[in-house]
N, C-alpha and C positions, 0 to 999 in steps of 0.2 A: 508624564503618565504613560506606561506602557499599554499599547492597545491589546486586546484579546480577540482572537478570531472567531467569529461565529461558528459553532459546530455546524450549524445548518448550511453555510457556504461551503464546507468540506465534505459533507456526509455523501454527496453524490459522487465524490471523487476518491472515496477510500479505497475502492478496488484498484484504480488506476495507480495510487500512491503505493499500494503494495506491489503491484507488479513492477513499478519503477524501481523499487528497492531491489526486487527479485531479478531484475536484468543484469545486475552486476555479478551477483553470487547467490547460490542456495543458502537459505538460511532459516532459522527456527523463530517461533513466535517472540519470544522475549527480546531476542536480537533485533528483530524487525521493528518492535514497539520502540527500543532505545535508538535505532536509527532515525525514526521519525522524529523524535524529541530532538536529536542532535541536528539533523537536518533543517529543521524548523528554529534552531537556535533557542530552545526551550519555550518557544511561543505557542507551540500545539503539543497536546498530549491526547492521543487516540485512547477511547476506553478500551480495555482488554475484551469486554464482550463484543465491541464492534469489530475489532480485529479479527477475532476468531470467526464471527459470522461472515466476514469477508472471505477468509481462507475456505470455509464450507461452500460458500456461493461460487468462488472461482474454481474450486476443485470439482464442484457438480458441472460447472460449464465447461470443464476441459481446459482452463487456462492456466491452471497450475497442477502439479502432481505433488504427492508426499511420500516420503520414506522414513525409516527410522535410522538414525544415526547410530555409532557404535558407543560403547560406554566409557570411553577414554576419559572423558571430560567430567565423569560423575555419573548422573542418571541418564537414560537414554532420552534423545530428544527428536521430536518429529521435525522434519526439515521440509521445506517447501520449495519446489523448483518450477521456474516458468515455463510453459510449452509454447509450441509455435503459434497456437491459438490464442495464448496469452500475450505473445509478443505482438499480434495483429491488432488484438483488443486494446492494448496499450497504445500503439501508434494512433489508431483511430480515435481513442478518448483524448490523447493529447492535442491532436489536431482540432478536435471538436472544442477543446478547453481554450486553445489560442483564438479560435474564432469567436467564442462567446466573451473572452476577455476584451478583445479588440471592440466589440460592440458596446460592451459595458462602459469601457473607457470613453468611447465617443459619446455616450449618453450621459454620463456623469461629467 
């Protein structure tokens, strides 16, 4: 039986997951959604509303910026780009996660 990750365990890390994907390249919403499924090998699917809430929050905090792409691939897409503040937040959150993961592993 394949396990299913609890969304409660991931919820607090959504912004960090998004930032991690944007560290490699600018991307648009649906592409980020597909990358999350791909990176989790199909074991985690982020709800679209959660993803777009993360975009709004990260943009408001200055961690990402957005711009409209051109129409060469069909409709115009809104692309997201990580900022230096986003890089800093990603590194801090990743370190916090590693620390937390180590403690939980000791406790379990």
